[in-house]
C-alpha positions in Angstrom: -10.6 41.6 17.8 -12.2 41.4 21.2 -12.9 38.1 22.9 -16.4 37.7 24.4 -16.8 35.6 27.5 -20.0 34.6 29.2 -19.8 33.4 32.7 -22.9 32.0 34.5 -23.0 32.8 38.2 -25.5 31.4 40.6 -26.3 33.3 43.8 -27.3 31.5 47.0 -30.0 34.2 47.5 -31.5 33.5 44.1 -32.0 30.2 42.3 -31.9 32.0 39.0 -28.4 32.0 37.3 -27.1 35.4 36.3 -25.0 35.8 33.2 -21.9 38.0 33.4 -20.7 39.3 30.0 -17.0 40.2 29.8 -15.5 41.8 26.6 -11.8 42.1 26.6 -9.1 42.5 23.9 -7.0 40.0 25.8 -8.3 37.0 27.8 -6.2 35.5 30.5 -6.4 31.9 31.4 -5.7 32.6 35.0 -9.5 32.9 35.4 -9.9 29.2 34.6 -10.0 26.3 37.0 -10.1 22.5 36.8 -13.4 21.2 35.4 -14.4 24.5 33.7 -16.0 23.7 30.3 -14.9 25.8 27.4 -16.1 26.5 23.9 -13.1 26.6 21.6 -12.9 27.5 17.9 -14.3 25.1 15.3 -17.1 24.1 17.7 -14.8 22.2 20.1 -15.9 21.8 23.7 -13.2 21.0 26.2 -12.8 20.6 30.0 -9.9 22.1 31.8 -7.7 19.5 33.5 -4.9 21.7 34.6 -4.1 25.4 34.6 -0.4 26.3 33.9 -0.9 29.6 35.8 1.0 31.5 33.2 -2.0 33.4 32.0 -1.9 31.8 28.5 -2.1 28.0 28.6 -4.4 25.4 30.1 -4.4 21.7 29.6 -7.8 20.4 28.4 -9.6 17.2 27.6 -11.7 17.3 24.4 -15.3 16.5 25.0 -16.8 17.5 21.6 -14.9 17.8 18.4 -17.3 18.0 15.4 -14.7 18.1 12.7 -12.4 15.4 14.3 -14.5 13.0 16.4 -11.6 10.6 16.8 -9.9 13.2 19.0 -12.6 13.1 21.7 -11.0 12.3 25.0 -7.6 13.5 23.9 -5.7 15.8 26.4 -3.8 18.7 24.9 -2.6 22.3 25.6 -5.0 25.1 24.8 -3.9 28.7 24.3 -6.1 31.5 25.7 -6.6 32.9 22.2 -8.4 29.6 21.2 -11.1 30.1 23.9 -14.4 31.5 22.6 -16.3 31.4 25.9 -16.6 29.7 29.2 -19.6 27.3 29.2 -19.5 26.4 32.9 -17.5 27.4 35.9 -16.8 25.2 38.9 
């Protein structure tokens, strides 16, 4: 199953953001940086706090967790396969 990623890029020449669509059978977390917001499975939104630079794992802080709201603010490891899309890039 392919992973679909949407990355919004803003050019200095244009005030209009451009959306870049990437479809890849394997996503690597090396594209992620601190403060990137991610959409994970089950509607979870998380913010990258640290990239392990191994291509698979990032540390994230949960911002939205619809099924388990008591976990909001928790910091945990996230595998690249759990990422649905990048919501914002820093």
